[in-house]
Structures are given as C-alpha cells and as structure tokens.
N, C-alpha and C positions, 0 to 999 in steps of 0.2 A: 504494500500500500504506500501511498504518498503521505508525508507528514512534514510539519514545520519543526525543524530540529535546531536546538541551541548548541553552539560549539564554542562557548566562552564569550566574555564581554564583547559586545558589538558584532558578534558573528552568528548568523542564522542561515539556514538553507532549507529549501523545499526539496526533499529527497526521498528515496525509497527506504522503507523500514519494514521489518517483518510484521505481519498482522498479529495483534495480541491474541493470546489464548487463555482459557480458563486456568487459573493457578490454585484457586481455593474454592470450597463449596459455595461461598457467598458471592462469588463473582458473576457479573454479567458482561457479555461482549455487546457493545452498541455500535451500530453503523451511524456515524454522525451525518445528519442532514443539514444542520445549521450550527454555526459557532460564531464567535466574535473575539475581539482582542481587548484585553484589559490593560489599564495603566500599570498594573502589577507586572504584566509581561514586559513592559518597557523598563521597569525597575530591574527585572531579571537581566535584560539585555545590557543594562548599564553596569552590571556586576554588583548590584546592591544586595543580592541574596546569594551568597557564596555556596549555600547548600545545593544549589542547582548545578548539576554536573554536565560535562561535555556529553552530548548525545541524547539529552533529554528532549522529548517531544513536549512542546509548550501547550498552554491552553487549559482552562478549567471551567469553561462555560459551553453549553451545548444542548441541542435537541437531537434526538435520534430514534432509531428503531432497534429493538432488542433482537439480536441475531442468535444468541446462545446464552444459556443460564447454567450456573452450577447447581449441584444437587441440593444445596442449602437455601436456594432462593425460593421464596413462597409467594411473594406479592406480585411478581412479574413473570411473563411468559414470552416465548419467541413470538415476534410480530407486534408486541406492544410498542406504541409510540410514547416516548418518555422525555421529561425534562431532567437534565443532568445537574445535580447540585455541585457547586464548587467545593463543598465540604463533605467528606466521607464520614459516615456515622454508623457505628456498630449497634447502637441503641442499647447496649448491655453493660458497658463499663461504667465506672463511677462518675466519670465526667459526663457521659451521655445521659446518665440518670439525673444529673444536675442541669440538663439542657445546655451543656457546654460542648456541643458537637465539635467545635473547632479544636478542642483538646482531646478528642477521642483517642484512646490508647491504641486503637487499631486503624485510625484514620486521621481525621482532622483535615487541614488543607494539605493534601498530598498531590492532587492532580496537577500535572504540569509543573510540579515543584520537586517532589521526591519520587514520584512515579510518572510514567508517560501520560500526557494529557489529551485534550480534545481537538487540537488543531491538526486533525488527521482524518483519514477516511473511516477508521475504526478506533475504538478506545475500550480498554478494560476498566470496568467500574467495580472496585471492591465493595463489600458490604452493601450490595445492591438494594436490599430491602429498605435500608435507611438512607440511601444516597440517590435514589431516583424518585420521580413523581410522575404519575400518569398524566399524559398530555390530554387535555379536555377536547372532546369532539368540537370541531369548528373553530378551535383556537388558532391564533395567528402566531407563527413561529418567531417573527421579529419582536412581538410583544413578550412572548413567554420565555425567550432565551434570556431576557433581562432578569428573570427570576432565578437564573443559575447563580448570580452573584450580585450584580449592581444594585438591584432594588433592596434585597435583604441587607446588604452591606450598608447602604445609605440609611436605611430605616433603623437597623439594630445599633450600629456603631455610632451613628449621628443622632437620630431623633430619640430613640429609646434611652441610650446612654446619657444624652443631654437632658433627658426628662422634660422635653418640650411640653408646655401646658398652655391652655387657652389664655390669651392675653399676653403671652411672653413676647419679648423682643429677641429675635434670633439673628445671628450673623453667620453666614456660611462663607468661609474663606476658600475659594476655589470653585469656579463655575464649569469645571470639567464634568464628565459623565457622572462621577460619584457625587459631586456637589449638587448637580441637578437632580439626582435621585433623592438626595437629602431634601432638597427644595420641594419636590413633588409629595413626599411622604410626610414632611413636617406639617403640611396643610391639613392632614387628618385632625390636628389638634387646634386649629384656628388661632395661631399666634397673631398678635396685634401687628407686628412688623417683621419682615424678613429682609435683611440686608445681604446682598450678594456682592462679594468682593473678588475682583479678578483683574488681570492685566489686559485681557482680550475683550475689546468692545463687542465683537461678534457674539461671544459667549454670554456677555452681559445682556445683549439684546434678546437672546434666547431665554435667559433667566427671567426677563421681564414678561415674556409671553407665558412662561410657566408659573407666574405668580409672585415673583419677587416684588417687594414694594419699594425698595431703594437699591440703586445700582451705584457701586463705587469702584472706579478704576484706580488700582493701587500703583500704577506705573510711576507716579510722581512721589511716592514714598509718604503720602499724606493720608493714607486710609484710616489710620487711627484717629487723626485729628478730625476727619470728616465724620466718623461714627460718633465721636464724643460730642461734636456740635449737634448732630441730629438727635442725640439722646439727652441733651442738656447736661452733658458731662457725667451722666449716670453710667454709661456703658450698656452692654446688652446682657440679658438674662442667660442666654446660651450662645457660646461661641464654638463653632464646629470647624475643625481643621480638616480639609478635604484634599490636601495636596501632598504633604509629606516633606516639607522643606523647613529649615530653621526660620526663614523669613516669615513664612505663613503661620508657623507656630507662635512666633513673637507677636504677630498681629493679634492672635487670639488672647494671649496673655495681657496685652495692653488695652483691650476693649471690654474685657469681662467685668460685669458689675459686681459690687459687693453681694455675696450670697449667690453668685452665678455659677454656671457650670461650663467647663471646657471639655468638649468631647473630641478626642482625636480619632480620625478615620484614616488619614493618609499613611502610606507606607514610608517609613523613614529609613534612609540609607546612611545618614550622617547624624552625629550627636546634635541635640538641641540644648539650649541653655534655659534652665528653669529659674525664673527670676523670683526666688523666694524672698529676696530683700524687699520686694514690692507686694508680694502676694500673701505673706505669712499671716497677716491679720485681716484678710479680705473675706474669709468664710467661703472660699470657693471650693469646688470639687473638680478634679481632673480625672477623666476616664480614658482607658485604652481598651481596645477589643479587636479581635478577629471575628469576622462574621460567623455566627453559629447556624444560620439558616433555619432557626426555630420558627420564624415568622413566615416562612415560604407558603405554607398552606393558607394562611390568612390573606397574604398578598395575592395569591392565585385567585382567591374568591373575588377580591377587589378588581383585579384585572379582568376577570371573566365578566364582571358586572358592567364593564365599560367606563367605570368611574375613574380608572387609572389607565392611561394609555402610554406605556413606556416606549413603544415603538416610535414615538415622537422624537426620541433621542437619536434615532438612526439617521445619519447624514450620507452614508456611502454604503453601497452594496457591491460585493465581489464574489466571483466564483472562488471556491477554496483553492483552486489551482493558481489563482492570482494573489495568493496571500503575501508574497514578497512585496508586491505593489501596495497591498492593503496596509502592511506594516509601514511602508514609506509614507503613506497618506496619514495614518494614525499618529506616527511619530513626528509629523510636521503639522500638527493639528491647527495651529494658528494660521499658517499659510493656506492650508487646504480647507479650513472651516469644518474640521472633522470633530464629531462627538463620538458616536458609536458606529463602527463598521460591522456589517453583517456578512458572514461568509457562508456560502451555500455549496454543498457537495452535489455532484451529479449522480447519475444512476450507479448502483453498486456494480463492482466488477471483481 
C-alpha cells in the first residue's frame, strides 16, 4: 500500500509500505477512505516529538471501512463504516476507568506517533472496540472526520478544561483549526464575549463568521494591551492557548483575570516561562491535557443534528495520492489560506 512516511525532521515521503495485519485479538484493519492533516503532524515534522521514529506512517484522524477484525473485537464487523479516534482506549485499565483514555496503558495517543497511522490506504487500529465509532447513515465524511481529533480536542482541552460558563469572557489565542474548534464549541455555553487573537487576518475573518465577537491581530505585539482596554483592565475569565509557542502562552498569562483560568491546548516543543512573580496571588488555574475523546459520542449527536457543522473548517481537498502537495499547502497555511485539508482515498486495491 501507499503511505505518508516520516524519515526524520523535515523529511517525509509518499511511498510503498506493507499492508498492516492483525497483531492482537482486539485489532481491526481499516481501509481509510478519508483522512486529514493535523498541526501535530507539523510539530512531528519539525522534530518537536522525538519519540516518532524514522519510518513511521503519520496521521491519527480518519474515516474508513473495516476490512478485518481480531477474535476479541465484538462491536464491529467486516464492512462497517467507522470513525477512527485519534486516541486508542482499552476501556479496562485504571486510566480508562477514570475516563483518561489519553493515558490508556495499552493505548492513548499512539496512532501516527508510536505506531503507524492513518495517512495511508490501510491502518491497524488496536483496541478497536474502544477506539472506533460507527459512522451514522447519511453522515458527511468531511464533517465526521473532525470528530477523530479536532473537535474533541478543542472542546475537552479548551472549553471543558477552561470551565467556560454563561456570561464569561473568553480569549482564544490562535485562530488555526484547533482554535476555531474551541470557538465553535465554546458557544455551547453562551459566553458574553469571545476574543480571537491571531497574526493572520484571513483566519480572523473566518473566526468572525464562526462567532467571535472581537478580533485582535497580534502582529504589532499589542494584543495584551488591546484585550485589557476592551475589558476595562479586568482581563478575561478564560484564556485558551491554541498554538503551542512561548509567545502565545505569554499572551494568555498577561490577559487572564483574577480568578480566571488558562487552558493550554497547543503542543509545545520548547520551554515556556511561567510568570509566577505576577500570577502567584491572582487565584488563577492552569490546565494541561491531551484529548481523551470522552466527548466524541456527544459531539457526534450535535453534528448529526446539524447544529454543529465542522466541515466549514475545510478549505482544501486532495486525493490521498496528492498528500505531499497537501502537506505543502497545510504547512504554508497563511499563504494558501488553509485551515483543514481533506484527503480522500480511491477504490481499494
């Protein structure tokens, strides 16, 4: 089969790899019909996650058809169309019983990271009963592939960890796909104001369409000043970091109100400085999290109802065989106006 393979920082190739095979009773082999590229994949290519080794097939998001199941799989059968979760969950270990699937002792985030992932024609899904979801009849693949990662990540790591409540003022630093997923799901809780902060005017314009009440371009280095002016020097109740850079984390620290919450969503490849000399008496909370995907069933219901349409985030579509071009487009998001790219596989072979 063909797959997108990582060969060290800055090196990727679309090349032949062996088709995956059942290794354990809980495995399923899925033929991938739709996938996408995540900002975390770009972090991997930059060398920010050294646990990813040469030869790894990237990708942790997808829709597909079950081709084969192990003897221990009970919830899925050959021919089922499924949503692939970015997080593998055995449902039996101590962490899974605490709904911390990201720390599953037999899984967690391993797809496209510690084992081969979904940017390929076929993928092996361990612990399939806890790691796949049935694709609803009549569902849209571009909508539902966002349930693999981006929607639950934005919702769980940003909105839930930030404890967004009705009437809150919320700032989202980073108007990329994850930041926009935070924006879409934060509106479940009717915040009074949502400030979207980014360097890119095009992305800020999209954020306005998606419900942001205030747009702040941080290119001039005055984002903090602008937020404080708009909040009468109070700051925001919730500051959500959705990039993964020291500069964006600094903005969150500088704009959070007394008693407020900072929720980190971004993947950080470099150290950040925690300004305890300013925050020690502010009664703030700081949270970190890797998505657990425990909200995926609920989010699936909301998407099916039509009240949430994550396919609006899709700006580019490619055949899976064009994935090298898709990476170039996604990696130059500002120039290309890219948010999410959708990759589609052709007929099985």
